[in-house]
Short mmCIF file of the C-alpha atoms (twelve columns), coordinates in Angstrom:
data_MODEL
# 
_entry.id   MODEL 
# 
loop_
_atom_site.group_PDB 
_atom_site.id 
_atom_site.type_symbol 
_atom_site.label_atom_id 
_atom_site.label_alt_id 
_atom_site.label_comp_id 
_atom_site.label_asym_id 
_atom_site.label_seq_id 
_atom_site.Cartn_x 
_atom_site.Cartn_y 
_atom_site.Cartn_z 
_atom_site.pdbx_PDB_model_num 
ATOM 1  C CA . MET A 1  -31.270 1.031   -4.534  1 
ATOM 2  C CA . CYS A 2  -27.653 -0.040  -3.952  1 
ATOM 3  C CA . ILE A 3  -27.673 -2.031  -7.143  1 
ATOM 4  C CA . ILE A 4  -28.747 1.104   -9.066  1 
ATOM 5  C CA . ASN A 5  -25.987 3.087   -7.449  1 
ATOM 6  C CA . ASP A 6  -23.442 0.480   -8.380  1 
ATOM 7  C CA . PHE A 7  -24.672 0.261   -11.912 1 
ATOM 8  C CA . THR A 8  -24.572 4.042   -12.395 1 
ATOM 9  C CA . HIS A 9  -21.045 4.218   -10.860 1 
ATOM 10 C CA . PHE A 10 -20.010 1.368   -13.315 1 
ATOM 11 C CA . ILE A 11 -21.462 3.338   -16.296 1 
ATOM 12 C CA . LYS A 12 -19.930 6.623   -15.253 1 
ATOM 13 C CA . ASN A 13 -16.491 4.964   -14.730 1 
ATOM 14 C CA . GLY A 14 -16.809 3.282   -18.212 1 
ATOM 15 C CA . VAL A 15 -17.640 6.559   -19.907 1 
ATOM 16 C CA . SER A 16 -14.737 8.371   -18.241 1 
ATOM 17 C CA . VAL A 17 -12.324 5.650   -19.122 1 
ATOM 18 C CA . LEU A 18 -13.546 5.629   -22.700 1 
ATOM 19 C CA . ARG A 19 -13.200 9.431   -22.895 1 
ATOM 20 C CA . ARG A 20 -9.606  9.412   -21.581 1 
ATOM 21 C CA . ALA A 21 -8.595  6.565   -23.890 1 
ATOM 22 C CA . SER A 22 -10.130 8.216   -26.910 1 
ATOM 23 C CA . SER A 23 -8.182  11.409  -26.216 1 
ATOM 24 C CA . GLY A 24 -4.928  9.366   -26.071 1 
ATOM 25 C CA . ASN A 25 -4.370  9.003   -22.254 1 
ATOM 26 C CA . TYR A 26 -3.401  5.376   -22.073 1 
ATOM 27 C CA . GLU A 27 -0.609  5.508   -19.434 1 
ATOM 28 C CA . GLU A 28 -2.693  6.305   -16.359 1 
ATOM 29 C CA . ASN A 29 -1.991  3.839   -13.571 1 
ATOM 30 C CA . SER A 30 -4.165  3.243   -10.550 1 
ATOM 31 C CA . PRO A 31 -2.619  3.399   -7.062  1 
ATOM 32 C CA . GLU A 32 -2.863  -0.357  -6.819  1 
ATOM 33 C CA . ILE A 33 -0.814  -0.717  -9.934  1 
ATOM 34 C CA . GLU A 34 1.831   1.790   -8.680  1 
ATOM 35 C CA . ALA A 35 2.046   -0.160  -5.374  1 
ATOM 36 C CA . LEU A 36 2.507   -3.500  -7.212  1 
ATOM 37 C CA . LYS A 37 5.283   -1.990  -9.416  1 
ATOM 38 C CA . ARG A 38 7.107   -0.672  -6.295  1 
ATOM 39 C CA . GLU A 39 6.793   -4.079  -4.651  1 
ATOM 40 C CA . MET A 40 8.079   -5.882  -7.742  1 
ATOM 41 C CA . PHE A 41 11.011  -3.566  -8.561  1 
ATOM 42 C CA . SER A 42 12.130  -2.163  -5.105  1 
ATOM 43 C CA . THR A 43 14.368  -5.105  -4.253  1 
ATOM 44 C CA . PRO A 44 17.286  -6.263  -6.445  1 
ATOM 45 C CA . SER A 45 16.740  -9.725  -7.914  1 
ATOM 46 C CA . ASN A 46 19.334  -12.428 -8.407  1 
ATOM 47 C CA . ARG A 47 19.191  -16.098 -9.135  1 
ATOM 48 C CA . HIS A 48 19.026  -17.132 -5.434  1 
ATOM 49 C CA . THR A 49 16.076  -14.839 -4.630  1 
ATOM 50 C CA . ASP A 50 14.288  -15.847 -7.788  1 
ATOM 51 C CA . MET A 51 14.552  -19.478 -6.849  1 
ATOM 52 C CA . GLU A 52 13.280  -18.850 -3.312  1 
ATOM 53 C CA . ASN A 53 10.294  -16.914 -4.812  1 
ATOM 54 C CA . LEU A 54 9.596   -19.634 -7.327  1 
ATOM 55 C CA . ARG A 55 9.590   -22.226 -4.582  1 
ATOM 56 C CA . ARG A 56 7.350   -20.123 -2.376  1 
ATOM 57 C CA . ASP A 57 5.021   -19.637 -5.289  1 
ATOM 58 C CA . ARG A 58 4.846   -23.410 -6.054  1 
ATOM 59 C CA . ASN A 59 4.130   -24.072 -2.417  1 
ATOM 60 C CA . ASN A 60 1.254   -21.487 -2.436  1 
ATOM 61 C CA . VAL A 61 -0.299  -22.885 -5.558  1 
ATOM 62 C CA . ALA A 62 -0.060  -26.485 -4.180  1 
ATOM 63 C CA . ARG A 63 -1.680  -25.337 -0.888  1 
ATOM 64 C CA . ASP A 64 -4.537  -23.627 -2.917  1 
ATOM 65 C CA . CYS A 65 -5.132  -26.735 -4.936  1 
ATOM 66 C CA . ILE A 66 -5.460  -28.763 -1.831  1 
ATOM 67 C CA . HIS A 67 -7.983  -26.362 -0.371  1 
ATOM 68 C CA . ILE A 68 -10.111 -26.431 -3.552  1 
ATOM 69 C CA . HIS A 69 -10.547 -30.193 -3.623  1 
# 
């Protein structure tokens, strides 16, 4: 029964998205996207913070690759 409910929710969501897109409403953002935008653009960025973020991202990727193997 849960699979049927999930499937009907998926179909209803797809139809409503298609209806909005066909009427020209392309710029609707979900709350998750808005939160991500706030996180990305809330703090000023400079070369130093960019380098720190890049180093942190590289370390996270390397750590993820170690856990995969």
